[in-house]
C-alpha positions as CSV (number, residue, x, y, z in Angstrom):
1,M,-81.7,149.6,115.3
2,S,-80.1,146.3,116.0
3,L,-78.6,145.2,119.3
4,E,-77.9,142.2,121.5
5,I,-79.4,141.9,125.0
6,G,-78.2,139.6,127.8
7,F,-78.4,139.2,131.5
8,I,-74.9,139.3,133.1
9,P,-74.4,137.0,136.2
10,K,-74.4,138.9,139.5
11,G,-71.0,137.4,140.2
12,W,-69.5,139.6,137.6
13,I,-69.7,142.5,140.0
14,S,-67.0,142.2,142.6
15,N,-67.0,144.0,145.9
16,I,-63.7,145.4,144.8
17,P,-64.0,147.6,141.7
18,N,-61.7,146.8,138.7
19,A,-60.1,150.0,137.4
20,S,-59.8,148.6,133.9
21,G,-62.6,146.0,133.7
22,F,-66.1,145.1,134.8
23,F,-66.8,147.3,136.7
24,P,-64.5,150.3,137.4
25,F,-66.7,151.8,140.2
26,A,-68.1,150.5,143.5
27,V,-71.7,149.4,143.8
28,D,-73.4,149.5,147.2
29,G,-76.9,148.0,147.7
30,K,-78.9,145.3,145.9
31,K,-78.1,144.5,142.3
32,E,-81.1,142.4,141.1
33,Y,-80.7,142.7,137.4
34,I,-77.5,143.4,135.3
35,V,-78.3,143.8,131.7
36,D,-75.9,144.1,128.8
37,F,-76.9,146.0,125.7
38,T,-74.4,145.5,122.8
39,F,-74.9,147.8,119.8
40,I,-74.4,146.8,116.2
41,D,-75.2,150.3,115.0
42,E,-74.2,153.7,116.4
43,P,-76.5,154.2,119.3
44,L,-76.8,158.0,120.0
45,D,-80.3,158.6,118.6
46,F,-81.5,155.1,119.8
47,V,-80.4,155.7,123.5
48,S,-82.0,159.2,123.5
49,N,-85.3,157.8,122.2
50,W,-85.0,154.9,124.7
51,M,-84.7,157.2,127.7
52,N,-87.8,159.0,126.4
53,E,-89.7,155.7,126.3
54,L,-88.6,154.9,129.9
55,S,-89.7,158.4,130.9
56,Q,-87.9,158.5,134.3
57,F,-86.7,162.0,134.4
58,P,-84.7,163.7,135.9
59,I,-81.7,161.8,134.7
60,Y,-78.4,162.2,136.6
61,I,-75.2,162.0,134.6
62,L,-71.7,161.5,136.0
63,V,-69.0,161.6,133.3
64,E,-65.3,161.9,133.3
65,V,-64.5,164.4,130.6
66,Y,-61.2,165.0,128.7
67,D,-59.8,168.5,128.7
68,F,-60.6,169.1,125.0
69,D,-64.3,168.5,125.6
70,Q,-64.9,170.5,128.7
71,E,-65.3,174.0,127.3
72,E,-67.8,172.9,124.7
73,L,-69.8,170.8,127.2
74,E,-70.1,173.7,129.6
75,Q,-71.2,176.0,126.8
76,D,-73.9,173.5,125.7
77,C,-75.1,173.2,129.3
78,K,-75.3,177.0,129.7
79,T,-77.0,177.5,126.3
80,H,-79.7,174.8,127.0
81,K,-80.1,175.7,130.7
82,I,-78.8,172.3,131.8
83,E,-77.7,172.2,135.5
84,F,-74.1,170.9,135.9
85,E,-71.4,170.7,138.5
86,K,-67.6,170.2,137.9
87,T,-65.8,168.0,140.4
88,K,-62.1,167.5,140.7
89,N,-61.1,163.9,141.6
90,K,-57.8,163.2,140.0
91,N,-59.5,163.9,136.6
92,Y,-62.5,166.1,136.0
93,F,-65.9,164.7,136.5
94,Y,-69.2,166.5,135.6
95,K,-72.4,165.8,137.4
96,I,-75.3,166.9,135.1
97,I,-79.1,167.0,135.7
98,I,-81.2,166.2,132.7
99,E,-84.9,167.2,132.8
100,N,-86.1,166.0,129.4
101,Q,-85.2,164.1,126.2
102,K,-84.0,167.2,124.4
103,Q,-81.4,167.9,127.1
104,F,-80.4,164.2,127.1
105,S,-79.9,164.2,123.3
106,I,-77.5,167.2,123.7
107,M,-75.5,165.7,126.5
108,F,-75.4,162.0,125.5
109,P,-72.8,162.4,122.8
110,Y,-70.4,163.7,125.5
111,V,-71.3,160.7,127.7
112,Y,-70.9,158.1,125.0
113,G,-67.9,159.7,123.4
114,N,-65.9,159.9,126.7
115,G,-67.1,156.5,127.8
116,G,-65.9,155.1,124.5
117,M,-62.5,156.6,125.1
118,N,-62.3,154.7,128.4
119,N,-63.4,157.5,130.7
120,L,-66.0,156.7,133.3
121,A,-69.5,157.5,132.0
122,L,-72.6,156.7,134.0
123,W,-76.2,157.9,134.3
124,S,-79.1,157.1,136.7
125,L,-82.8,157.4,136.5
126,K,-84.9,159.7,138.8
127,R,-82.3,159.8,141.6
128,D,-78.7,160.9,142.1
129,V,-76.9,157.7,143.1
130,F,-73.4,158.9,142.8
131,S,-70.7,159.8,145.4
132,F,-67.0,159.5,145.9
133,G,-65.0,157.7,148.6
134,E,-62.1,155.6,149.5
135,R,-62.3,152.0,148.4
136,E,-60.0,149.1,147.6
137,V,-59.6,148.9,143.8
138,K,-58.0,146.3,141.5
139,T,-55.3,148.0,139.5
140,F,-52.4,146.9,137.2
141,F,-50.2,147.0,140.4
142,G,-52.5,144.9,142.6
143,I,-55.3,146.0,145.0
144,K,-54.8,149.5,146.3
145,K,-57.0,151.9,148.3
146,N,-58.1,154.7,145.9
147,H,-60.6,157.5,145.8
148,T,-63.3,156.1,143.5
149,T,-66.8,156.5,142.3
150,I,-69.5,154.9,144.4
151,V,-73.0,154.0,143.1
152,T,-75.6,153.4,145.8
153,L,-78.7,151.5,144.6
154,L,-82.0,151.5,146.5
155,E,-85.1,149.5,145.8
156,S,-86.0,150.7,142.3
157,D,-82.9,152.5,141.2
158,C,-81.2,152.1,137.8
159,V,-77.8,153.1,136.7
160,F,-76.3,152.8,133.2
161,W,-72.6,152.4,132.4
162,V,-71.0,153.0,129.0
163,G,-68.6,150.1,128.7
164,F,-65.0,150.7,127.7
165,D,-64.6,151.3,123.9
166,G,-68.3,152.1,123.7
167,D,-69.5,148.7,122.4
168,T,-71.9,148.1,125.2
169,I,-74.1,149.8,127.8
170,V,-74.8,148.0,131.0
171,A,-77.8,148.6,133.2
172,I,-77.5,147.7,136.9
173,T,-80.9,147.9,138.5
174,N,-83.5,146.8,141.0
175,D,-86.3,148.0,138.7
176,R,-88.6,145.2,137.7
177,Q,-89.1,146.6,134.2
178,F,-85.6,145.2,133.6
179,S,-86.4,141.8,135.1
180,T,-87.2,140.0,131.8
181,I,-86.5,140.4,128.1
182,E,-90.2,140.9,127.5
183,N,-90.3,143.8,130.0
184,I,-87.2,145.3,128.6
185,S,-88.5,145.1,125.0
186,D,-91.8,146.8,125.9
187,K,-89.8,150.0,126.6
188,L,-87.5,149.9,123.6
189,P,-88.1,152.3,120.7
190,H,-90.1,151.1,117.8
191,K,-88.4,149.2,115.0
192,T,-85.7,147.8,117.4
193,N,-84.4,144.4,116.4
194,F,-82.5,142.4,119.0
195,I,-81.1,139.0,119.7
196,I,-80.6,137.4,123.1
197,T,-77.1,136.7,124.4
198,E,-76.5,134.0,127.0
199,Y,-73.7,134.5,129.6
200,A,-72.1,131.8,131.6
201,D,-71.7,132.2,135.4
């Protein structure tokens, strides 16, 4: 697997979410490390193996799902005894609780596929950090108050976002295992090749 890893400046996260940019959800709490992972190859197996290496289950998924995926997703959840909840918030969101790598490997194609089609796709490690509420949001028509997703990060929380078009996954975290490239690489699956990307403030 080949990828690029870079630390995104904290200033890239505005207090006002950007509905069509970085980042389309509100983040409350500290944001010590913002790490971008850009994939050169298709990442489904890689990310599943990576989550297994991190070994911070349960994993909580929040994903906006298109109508044509919903029935199959729900059937997979029921077949594999994966706990899920469907939430109506303009569009349909699913909150899914993942207990192990096998369950993650079943659900991640839905997460990555919908995220790559510009739906909101997030997951967090060990704790449910997701809620909904009224916030000011940047839209094509200016700043408006909208009902939006809120991520609340405490001391060691970590959330991942599938960037629009699916080219990147961004980790926003206070967990020190994401504090340096060396720490990050220690938890990547074997035979991972990466280059370091530098971002300007």
